[in-house]
N, C-alpha and C positions, 0 to 999 in steps of 0.2 A: 608509591607513585601516585601523583595527583590525578584524579578522574573528575569528569564533568558529568552531571546528570542531564540526560536528554531523553527524547521520546523516539522509540522505534515504532513507526507506523507500518503495519502490514496490511496489504490489500490483496484479497484473493478474488479473482474475477475471470469472466470469460476472456479467452485469449484475443478475441476480436477487438477488445477495448484497449489492448496493450499501448498503442501509439497515443491514443487519446489520454490515457491515464498518465503516461510519461510526460506529455505536454503539460497536463494539469499540475503534476508534482513539481516540475521545473518552474512553471510560472508562479507557483505558490511560494517559491523561495528555497526549495531543497537544493543542496549542492550536488547530490548524486543519489543513485538508487541501484538496486539489484533486482533483476527479474529472473525467475526460474519457472520451469513448468511445474504444475501442481495437479494432483488428483485427490479425490476424496469423496466423502458422503455427508450430506447435511439434511436439512428439512426438505429440500427439493429432491432428495434421493441421490443416488450415485450418478455422477455425470460420466458417461462413457464417450471418450474422445472421438471415436469413429462415427458415432451417431449425432451427438450434440455439440461437438467441438471441444477443444481442450481448454484448460484453465491455466492461469498464470498466478504466481505470487510475487507481488511487487513490494519491496521493503525499502524504506528510507529512514535515516536517522536525522531528526530535525528538532528545532526548538519547540517548546510547547505552543507558541503562537502559530507557527507554521502548521503544526499538527492539527490545531483547532481549525484553522482555515481550510485545510484539506478535508477534514471530517465533515464540516458543514457543506462543502462543495459536493463531496461524494454522496452524502445523504440526500441532497436536492437533485443532483444530476443522474444518479445511477441506481439507487436502491429500488425505485419503483419499476424500472424497466429491464434491469439485468440481474443476473445471479452474481452478486457482489457482497462480500463481507469485508469489514475493516475493523482493526483493533489496535490498541496502543499498549506498549510495554515501556516501563521506565528502564533505561539502560545507563550504565556508567562507562563513559568512553575516555580513552586517553587521546590527546591532541584534539580536544573539543573544538578548537578554532576551525578545524576543517569542515565542521558541520553547520556552523551558524554564520 
């Protein structure tokens, strides 16, 4: 089966940013996304939902160009002010035309 290499961009952020991040992802050219609730611990320690608010994990499969645009935007608009991480993974997808 023929697959196409693309980028899986994963963003973990404060839930309050959900709608803003979705708008950014869509305007950058992503065809779709998945959002799930997330919890965990990092350098800012464990975030407890009842006290500090919940987190989301937003994932989108995009071209390298869209991934680069989004990473630049996220680093400028979010990293300094919010608890946000973002990372890329290379994925092989079938029906690659759905994503670009």
